[in-house]
C-alpha positions in Angstrom: 150.2 91.1 91.5 149.8 88.6 88.5 148.5 90.3 85.4 145.4 88.0 85.5 144.6 89.1 89.0 145.1 92.9 88.1 142.6 92.2 85.4 140.0 90.6 87.5 140.1 93.3 89.8 139.8 96.0 87.4 136.7 94.3 86.1 135.5 93.9 89.6 136.0 97.6 90.1 134.0 98.5 86.9 131.2 96.4 87.5 131.1 97.7 91.0 131.1 101.3 89.8 128.3 100.6 87.1 126.4 99.0 89.6 126.5 102.4 91.9 126.0 104.5 89.1 122.9 102.5 88.0 121.3 102.6 91.4 122.1 106.5 91.6 120.4 106.9 88.3 117.4 105.0 89.2 117.1 106.9 92.4 117.3 110.4 90.8 115.0 109.0 88.0 112.2 109.0 90.7 109.8 110.4 89.8 109.6 110.0 86.4 106.1 110.7 85.8 103.0 112.3 87.5 102.0 110.8 90.7 98.5 109.6 91.5 97.4 109.9 95.1 94.3 107.9 95.8 92.0 109.2 98.3 89.1 107.0 99.6 86.8 109.8 100.2 84.7 112.2 98.2 86.0 115.9 97.3 85.9 118.5 99.9 86.2 116.4 103.0 89.1 116.4 105.7 90.8 113.6 103.9 90.5 115.3 100.5 91.6 118.6 101.4 94.7 117.3 103.5 95.7 115.4 99.9 95.4 118.5 98.0 97.4 120.7 100.4 100.1 118.6 100.8 100.0 117.2 97.1 100.5 120.5 95.8 103.6 121.0 97.6 104.8 118.0 96.7 104.2 118.4 93.3 106.6 121.6 93.5 109.3 119.6 95.2 109.3 116.4 93.3 109.0 118.3 90.0 105.8 116.3 88.8 102.1 116.7 89.0 100.4 115.0 91.9 96.9 114.2 90.7 94.1 113.6 93.3 91.9 110.7 92.5 89.1 110.5 94.7 87.7 106.7 95.1 85.0 107.0 97.7 83.1 103.9 99.0 82.6 100.8 100.9 85.1 102.0 103.6 88.2 102.6 101.5 88.0 99.2 99.9 87.8 100.6 96.3 90.7 102.9 97.0 92.8 100.5 98.7 92.5 97.7 96.0 93.2 100.2 93.4 96.7 101.1 95.0 97.2 97.5 96.2 97.3 96.3 92.5 99.3 99.4 91.3 103.2 98.8 90.0 104.9 99.6 93.4 107.4 102.2 91.9 106.1 105.1 94.2 104.1 106.7 91.4 100.8 105.5 93.3 100.0 106.6 96.8 97.0 106.0 99.0 95.7 108.2 101.6 95.5 105.9 104.8 93.6 107.0 107.9 92.1 105.7 111.1 89.1 104.8 108.9 91.6 102.4 107.0 92.4 100.5 110.5 88.6 100.3 111.1 87.8 98.5 107.7 90.8 96.2 108.6 89.2 95.3 111.7 85.4 95.4 110.5 85.2 93.7 107.4 85.2 89.7 107.3 87.5 89.7 103.9 89.1 92.5 101.9 90.6 92.0 98.4 93.9 93.2 99.9 95.5 92.7 103.3 95.8 95.9 105.1 99.2 95.3 106.8 101.0 93.2 104.1 99.9 95.0 100.8 101.0 98.4 101.9 103.9 100.1 103.2 103.3 103.5 105.3 105.3 106.3 104.1 104.3 109.2 106.6 101.6 110.6 108.9 100.2 113.6 107.5 97.8 115.2 110.1 95.7 114.3 113.1 92.2 116.0 114.0 90.2 115.9 117.2 87.0 114.6 118.0 84.6 116.0 120.4 81.3 115.2 122.8 79.0 118.0 122.4 75.3 118.8 123.6 72.6 121.1 122.3 72.6 124.6 123.4 70.1 125.0 126.3 70.2 121.2 127.1 70.4 120.1 130.7 74.4 119.2 130.7 76.9 121.9 130.7 79.8 119.3 131.4 80.9 115.9 130.7 80.8 115.3 134.3 77.2 115.9 134.9 76.3 114.1 131.8 77.9 110.7 133.0 76.9 111.2 136.5 73.3 111.4 135.3 74.0 108.4 132.8 75.5 106.3 135.7 72.2 107.1 137.8 69.8 106.5 135.1 71.1 103.5 132.8 69.5 103.4 129.6 68.2 106.7 129.5 70.5 108.9 127.8 71.5 108.6 123.8 74.7 109.6 122.1 74.6 110.1 118.3 77.5 109.4 115.5 78.0 109.0 112.1 77.3 105.6 110.5 78.2 102.2 112.1 81.7 101.4 111.9 83.1 105.0 111.6 85.9 106.0 113.6 83.5 108.3 115.7 81.2 105.4 116.1 83.6 103.3 117.5 85.1 106.1 119.5 81.6 106.1 121.2 81.6 102.5 121.9 85.1 103.2 123.6 83.9 106.1 125.5 80.7 104.3 126.7 83.1 101.5 128.1 85.8 103.6 129.7 82.8 105.7 131.6 81.3 102.6 132.7 77.8 103.9 131.6 74.9 102.3 129.9 73.7 104.6 127.1 72.3 104.2 123.4 74.5 104.8 120.6 72.8 106.2 117.9 74.3 106.1 114.4 73.1 108.7 111.8 73.8 109.0 107.8 76.4 111.5 108.3 77.3 114.9 110.4 74.4 117.0 109.2 72.2 114.4 110.5 73.8 114.2 113.8 73.7 118.0 114.2 69.9 118.2 113.4 69.0 115.6 116.0 71.2 117.4 118.5 69.4 120.6 117.7 66.1 118.8 117.2 66.2 117.4 121.0 66.3 113.8 119.5 69.6 112.7 121.1 71.3 114.1 124.2 74.8 114.2 123.0 77.0 113.8 119.7 80.6 112.6 119.4 81.8 113.5 116.0 85.0 115.2 114.3 85.6 118.8 115.6 86.1 120.3 112.3 82.6 120.0 111.0 81.1 121.1 114.2 83.2 124.1 114.7 81.0 126.6 113.1 77.9 125.1 115.1 80.0 125.6 118.5 80.9 128.9 117.6 77.4 129.9 116.9 76.5 128.9 120.3 74.2 126.5 118.9 76.0 123.3 120.4 77.9 123.2 123.8 81.5 121.3 123.6 81.6 119.0 126.7 85.1 117.6 126.0 87.6 116.5 123.6 88.5 113.1 123.3 92.3 113.1 122.6 95.1 113.3 125.0 95.3 116.9 124.7 93.1 120.2 124.4 92.1 121.3 121.1 94.3 124.2 119.8 91.2 125.7 118.6 89.1 125.2 121.7 91.6 125.6 124.8 89.1 126.1 127.1 87.1 122.9 126.9 88.6 119.8 128.9 89.5 116.6 127.6 87.4 113.6 128.5 90.3 112.4 130.8 90.1 115.7 132.6 86.5 115.5 132.9 87.0 112.2 134.7 87.0 109.7 132.1 90.2 108.1 133.0 91.5 105.6 130.5 89.6 107.2 127.6 91.4 109.1 124.6 90.4 108.7 120.9 91.6 110.9 117.9 91.8 110.6 114.1 94.6 110.8 111.8 95.6 110.2 108.2 98.8 109.5 106.3 100.1 108.2 103.1 101.1 104.5 102.1 102.3 102.8 98.8 101.9 99.3 97.6 104.1 96.6 99.2 107.4 96.2 97.0 108.2 99.8 96.4 112.1 100.2 96.9 113.1 101.6 100.3 114.9 104.6 98.6 111.8 105.8 96.9 109.9 105.1 100.4 112.5 107.2 102.0 112.6 110.0 99.2 108.6 110.5 99.6 109.0 110.3 103.4 111.5 113.4 103.3 109.4 115.2 100.8 106.0 115.1 102.9 108.0 116.1 106.1 109.5 118.9 104.4 106.0 119.9 103.3 104.5 119.8 106.4 107.2 121.6 108.0 106.6 124.6 105.4 104.9 127.3 107.0 102.2 127.9 104.3 101.3 124.2 104.5 101.2 124.3 108.0 98.8 127.3 108.2 96.6 126.0 105.7 96.0 122.6 107.4 95.5 124.4 110.6 92.9 126.7 109.2 91.0 123.3 108.2 91.2 122.4 112.0 93.8 119.7 111.1 97.3 119.4 113.0 100.5 118.6 110.8 101.9 115.5 112.0 105.2 114.8 110.4 107.0 111.9 111.3 108.7 108.6 109.9 107.3 105.5 108.2 107.7 103.5 111.4 105.3 105.9 113.1 103.0 106.0 110.3 102.9 102.1 110.7 102.4 102.4 114.4 99.6 104.5 114.1 97.9 102.1 111.7 98.7 98.8 113.4 97.7 100.1 116.8 94.4 101.6 115.7 93.6 98.2 113.8 94.2 96.1 117.1 92.2 99.1 119.3 89.0 99.4 117.1 89.2 95.3 116.7 88.8 95.1 120.5 86.0 97.6 120.5 84.4 95.9 117.7 84.5 92.5 119.7 83.3 93.9 123.0 80.4 96.0 121.6 79.4 92.9 119.5 79.2 94.9 116.3 78.7 92.5 113.3 81.5 92.1 110.8 80.6 93.0 107.3 
């Protein structure tokens, strides 16, 4: 081997080694500062409590504080825009959910592209929706409710939180799957749905199980069916809507984490590993279950599938129900 060739090979070896050491240093340097987790909801709700529970564990394993930043309003648009414009280095996270998918389908224009401008990191948790009736009402099962609705078109009402929420669209999907003509009545939040049910103003409600559980356990509300694919861990005696005879209908809610597009793959992979480990931690899992959330560790690809499938599904529901795009 000529001396010139030997020198060239040695130089290339040094350059390659330097590049590898730099890449390793860059990976080990993450995170190099506090991590901001932007939540598109007010403090105290399921999304916020999920973020705080998982964030606390991440701060321990990543060695940096995870700071929760609540940016509620306008279907998550404010929070989404904040993260979409952030430096894509893994230090800014967005809590995404089925609500993120609804906004992508419902809004005519957003200041970001929900699919292109974010990289899903991991699912966090899933949570059940439930169809309930008032205690002392005339229906004790969902089958009775649906049978009456079919025999009496337009006579029954079902309440949900605001137009465009996952719960509202789930009610539209339920209506189509059951083949019934009922009036869906949107209210300004869950407390208003509960009050309308207990006051006899509506015949049923469809909402997230967690906020209704105390009313169910106090026998003020009667659970008619869980809307997901399987029975609830906390109400195992309540059938799913499918088991109650509404075939082809399943709807649940979920949340997860995402980062801005352009975030390095190794950073996304590191975040995913830490999130999965956090969700598998017994203390974190127990805390989420106490909040009526089911931990859902998974891959970035699974988180992306949840988001994309919901964008498509709720978009179809919005078109079919002729809900005006905002």
